[in-house]
C-alpha positions in Angstrom: -32.6 28.3 45.1 -31.8 28.5 41.4 -31.9 32.2 40.3 -32.0 33.8 36.9 -28.2 34.5 37.3 -27.6 30.7 37.5 -29.1 30.1 34.0 -27.2 30.8 30.7 -28.3 30.7 27.2 -27.0 27.7 25.2 -24.7 29.0 22.6 -22.6 26.4 20.8 -19.0 27.3 19.8 -18.3 28.4 16.3 -17.0 25.5 14.2 -13.1 25.5 14.2 -13.2 24.8 10.4 -15.3 26.3 7.7 -18.1 23.9 7.0 -18.2 22.4 3.5 -20.5 19.9 1.6 -18.2 17.2 2.5 -18.7 17.9 6.2 -22.4 17.8 5.9 -22.1 14.5 4.1 -19.5 12.8 6.3 -18.9 15.0 9.4 -15.8 16.7 10.3 -12.8 14.6 9.5 -11.1 12.7 12.4 -7.3 13.4 12.5 -5.4 10.4 11.3 -3.4 9.9 14.5 -6.6 9.8 16.5 -8.2 7.3 14.2 -5.1 5.1 14.6 -5.4 5.3 18.3 -8.9 4.2 18.2 -8.3 1.1 15.9 -9.8 -2.1 17.1 -7.4 -5.0 17.5 -8.3 -6.3 14.1 -7.9 -2.9 12.6 -4.5 -2.3 14.1 -3.3 -5.7 12.9 -4.5 -4.7 9.3 -2.9 -1.4 9.6 0.5 -2.9 10.7 0.2 -5.4 7.7 -0.4 -2.5 5.4 2.2 -0.2 6.9 4.8 -3.1 6.6 4.4 -3.1 2.9 5.9 0.5 2.9 9.1 -1.0 4.1 9.7 -3.2 1.1 11.5 -0.4 -0.8 14.1 -0.1 2.0 14.9 -3.8 2.3 15.8 -6.9 0.2 12.9 -8.7 2.0 10.2 -7.8 4.7 8.7 -10.6 6.7 6.1 -10.7 9.6 6.7 -13.2 12.5 4.2 -14.4 15.2 3.4 -17.0 17.7 5.2 -18.0 20.8 8.4 -19.0 19.0 9.0 -15.6 17.5 12.0 -14.9 19.6 11.2 -11.3 20.0 10.9 -10.7 16.2 7.8 -9.1 14.9 8.4 -7.3 11.5 11.9 -7.9 10.2 13.5 -6.0 7.4 16.4 -7.8 5.8 19.1 -5.7 4.2 20.6 -8.7 2.4 19.5 -12.1 1.3 21.4 -13.6 4.2 18.5 -12.6 6.4 19.2 -12.9 10.2 22.9 -13.7 9.5 23.6 -10.2 8.2 22.2 -6.7 8.7 18.5 -6.4 9.5 16.0 -4.2 11.5 13.3 -5.2 13.9 9.9 -3.5 14.3 8.1 -4.5 17.5 4.5 -3.8 17.0 2.4 -3.5 20.3 -1.2 -2.9 21.1 -1.9 -1.8 24.7 -4.6 0.1 26.3 -2.1 2.9 27.2 0.9 4.5 25.8 4.0 2.2 25.8 5.7 2.2 29.2 9.2 1.0 30.3 7.5 -1.9 32.1 6.0 -3.0 28.7 9.4 -3.4 27.1 11.8 -5.1 29.4 10.9 -8.5 28.2 11.2 -7.5 24.6 14.5 -6.1 25.2 15.3 -9.3 27.1 14.2 -11.6 24.1 16.4 -9.6 21.6 19.5 -9.7 23.9 19.1 -13.2 24.9 18.3 -14.8 21.5 21.1 -12.9 19.8 23.3 -13.9 22.7 22.8 -17.7 22.1 23.1 -17.1 18.3 19.4 -17.5 17.1 20.2 -14.3 15.0 22.7 -11.4 14.9 21.5 -8.4 16.8 19.4 -6.0 14.7 20.9 -2.8 13.4 17.8 -1.1 14.8 14.9 -2.2 17.0 11.8 0.1 16.7 8.8 0.0 19.1 5.6 0.6 17.2 2.6 1.1 19.5 -1.1 1.6 18.8 -1.4 4.3 21.4 2.1 5.6 21.0 5.1 5.6 23.3 4.8 7.3 26.5 7.0 10.3 27.6 8.9 8.4 30.3 9.8 5.5 27.8 10.6 7.9 25.0 13.1 9.8 27.3 14.5 6.5 28.4 15.1 5.3 24.8 17.2 8.4 24.3 19.4 7.6 27.1 21.0 4.3 26.2 23.3 4.0 29.2 20.5 4.5 31.6 18.3 2.2 29.5 20.9 -0.5 30.1 21.2 0.0 33.7 17.3 0.0 34.2 17.1 -3.2 32.0 19.5 -4.9 34.4 17.5 -3.8 37.4 14.2 -5.2 35.9 15.7 -8.6 34.6 14.5 -10.6 37.5 10.9 -9.1 37.6 10.4 -9.0 33.8 12.8 -11.3 32.0 14.0 -14.1 34.2 10.9 -16.3 33.9 9.3 -14.7 30.9 11.8 -14.9 28.0 11.0 -18.7 27.7 8.6 -20.9 29.5 11.0 -23.8 29.5 13.6 -22.4 31.9 14.7 -19.5 34.2 17.4 -17.4 32.8 19.8 -15.9 35.2 21.6 -12.5 34.3 25.1 -13.5 35.0 28.3 -14.9 33.6 28.6 -14.5 29.8 25.1 -13.2 29.4 25.7 -10.4 31.8 29.0 -9.5 30.0 27.0 -9.6 26.8 24.4 -7.2 28.2 27.2 -4.8 29.3 28.7 -4.7 25.8 25.3 -4.6 23.9 24.6 -1.5 21.9 21.4 -0.2 23.6 21.3 2.8 20.9 19.6 0.3 18.6 16.3 0.7 20.6 14.1 3.5 19.3 10.4 4.1 18.4 8.2 5.2 15.6 5.7 7.8 16.1 2.2 7.7 14.7 3.0 10.5 12.4 5.9 8.6 10.9 3.6 5.4 10.6 1.1 7.4 8.7 3.5 9.1 6.5 5.0 5.6 5.5 1.4 4.3 5.1 0.3 7.0 2.7 2.9 5.5 0.2 1.1 2.3 0.1 -1.9 1.2 -1.9 -4.1 1.0 1.2 -3.9 4.5 2.5 -6.9 6.1 0.6 -9.1 3.1 1.5 -8.1 3.2 5.2 -8.2 7.0 5.8 -10.3 8.4 2.9 -9.5 11.8 1.6 -9.3 10.9 -2.1 -6.4 9.7 -4.3 -3.3 11.7 -5.0 -3.1 13.7 -8.2 -2.5 11.5 -11.1 0.5 12.2 -13.4 -0.1 12.7 -17.0 0.8 9.8 -19.2 3.8 10.0 -21.5 3.5 9.9 -25.3 3.6 6.4 -26.8 7.2 5.4 -28.0 7.8 5.8 -31.7 8.7 2.0 -31.8 6.0 0.1 -30.1 7.1 -2.0 -27.2 6.9 -5.9 -27.2 4.0 -5.7 -24.8 2.0 -3.9 -27.4 2.3 -6.7 -30.1 -1.1 -8.4 -29.7 -3.5 -5.5 -29.6 -1.5 -3.8 -32.5 -1.9 -7.1 -34.5 -5.6 -6.8 -33.8 -5.8 -3.2 -35.0 -4.0 -4.0 -38.2 -6.3 -6.9 -38.8 -9.3 -4.7 -38.2 -8.1 -2.2 -40.6 -7.3 -4.8 -43.2 -10.8 -6.2 -42.7 -12.2 -2.8 -43.4 -10.0 -2.2 -46.5 -10.5 -5.8 -47.8 -6.7 -6.2 -48.0 -4.4 -7.4 -45.1 -1.9 -5.0 -43.5 1.2 -7.0 -42.7 2.7 -4.1 -40.6 2.4 -0.6 -39.4 4.2 0.7 -42.5 1.2 -0.1 -44.5 -0.8 2.6 -42.7 1.1 5.4 -44.5 -1.1 5.0 -47.5 -4.2 5.4 -45.4 -4.2 8.7 -43.7 -7.4 8.4 -41.7 -6.4 4.9 -40.4 -3.0 6.1 -39.5 -4.5 8.8 -37.4 -7.0 6.4 -35.8 -4.0 4.0 -35.0 -2.1 6.9 -33.1 -5.2 7.6 -31.2 -5.7 4.0 -30.2 -2.1 3.7 -29.0 -2.4 6.9 -27.0 -5.5 5.4 -25.3 -3.6 2.2 -24.5 -0.9 4.2 -22.8 -3.5 6.1 -20.8 -4.7 2.8 -19.5 -1.1 1.6 -18.7 -0.4 4.7 -16.9 -3.6 4.1 -14.8 -2.5 0.6 -14.2 1.0 1.8 -12.9 -0.7 4.6 -10.8 -3.0 2.0 -9.2 -0.1 -0.1 -7.9 1.0 2.8 -5.5 -2.4 4.0 -4.6 -5.0 1.3 -4.2 -5.1 -2.3 -3.0 -3.9 -5.1 -5.4 -6.6 -6.2 -7.6 -8.4 -2.9 -7.9 -7.2 -2.2 -11.5 -8.2 -5.8 -12.4 -11.6 -5.2 -11.1 -11.8 -1.9 -13.2 -10.9 -3.9 -16.3 -13.5 -6.5 -15.6 -16.2 -3.8 -15.3 -15.1 -2.3 -18.6 -15.2 -5.7 -20.2 -18.7 -6.4 -19.0 -19.8 -2.9 -20.1 -18.7 -3.5 -23.7 -18.6 -7.3 -24.5 -22.3 -7.4 -25.6 -21.5 -4.5 -28.0 -18.4 -6.3 -29.3 -20.3 -9.5 -29.9 -23.0 -7.7 -32.0 -22.8 -8.0 -35.9 -20.7 -5.6 -37.9 -19.6 -5.4 -41.6 -15.8 -5.5 -40.5 -13.5 -5.6 -37.5 -12.8 -1.8 -37.7 -16.6 -1.0 -37.1 -16.6 -3.5 -34.2 -13.6 -1.9 -32.6 -15.0 1.7 -33.1 -18.3 0.7 -31.5 -16.6 -1.0 -28.6 -14.4 1.9 -27.8 -17.2 4.4 -28.1 -19.2 2.1 -25.7 -16.3 2.0 -23.3 -16.2 5.8 -22.8 -19.7 5.7 -21.4 -19.3 2.8 -19.0 -20.1 3.9 -15.3 -17.3 3.0 -12.9 -18.7 4.7 -9.7 -18.2 1.5 -7.6 -14.4 1.3 -8.1 -11.9 3.1 -6.0 -10.1 4.4 -9.2 -13.3 5.9 -10.6 -12.4 9.5 -9.4 -9.2 9.5 -11.6 -10.5 7.4 -14.6 -10.8 9.3 -17.8 -12.6 8.4 -21.2 -9.2 7.6 -22.6 -8.5 5.1 -19.8 -11.8 3.3 -20.5 -11.0 3.2 -24.1 -7.5 2.1 -23.5 -8.6 -0.7 -21.4 -10.4 -2.2 -24.5 -6.9 -2.5 -26.0 -5.5 -4.0 -22.9 -8.2 -6.5 -23.1 -7.6 -7.1 -26.8 -3.9 -7.6 -25.9 -5.0 -10.6 -23.8 -7.6 -11.7 -26.5 -10.5 -11.2 -24.2 -11.8 -8.9 -26.9 -11.4 -9.6 -30.6 -12.1 -7.2 -33.5 -12.1 -9.8 -36.3 -14.3 -12.7 -35.5 -12.5 -16.0 -36.3 -9.1 -14.2 -35.8 -6.9 -16.8 -34.0 
């Protein structure tokens, strides 16, 4: 019979982390390596594509291969413009329902060795296994014993490689191919851990969207150069025309502002705002998916264009009203919203003027 001694009061364990408002809203964060292990097939493919963009800074060119004719190549990083004819690295991205085992890789090793033997490509400098559930302990140990790896590979040739490297014929491990295997550098075979993948992925524009946690700290924009860059020419021309419209006299260049102290100060402010927006554009390239900043510009445009198109006594008043309106445009839906300041919104107006999407003096060509 069940006695009182068999019954215990239910007392949940104390939380392992101090609860916060974010936890109440979204729950305790799932560690990134655990999230990677639980990716669906499609999510894993997306993650690999995103992670592969992090390799672009290390290579002249990075390409993804697929299909039955990939010859054992998945993601290739080319060190020169000669591609497979020169130094390159191979990243074999696998998704299994278990950590990668030795039996999972024999055919992959076989493809690399066979196709480099027949001249399809030069052997890769490094060949990394990238697995959705990581690399098992047994395989990891074997990858760190290249001599034993070679011997095990030869032992498993008939069972895993002979009929599976290609469907058109059986490949015997003898003669020149066997000599090639014995001379092959098995130290090229290695692996990438989830920690390494995530660390590389965090340097892409996809990381915050994939894992959350917010954007990194944004560096402060530098001061505008004394001499405007060529890329500023159009919006500066628009500003000078707006000032001239206000004064009733055309301003041919910036030197004409020396005689108008208030307008000169305004001009400096507008350039600072433009450079704020340019800094945000540069920041977006490394932190959010491509096109995010363009979407931000579009939001600002639609938030101010009706104000811009209203009637004003001159272009200067139109510009001031537009810039004032921009500072109040809500951008909560954009991934960059958390790091966007009023100066950015105002500066985006000048980026739009730089492209003639906004004009301060109506009829200005």
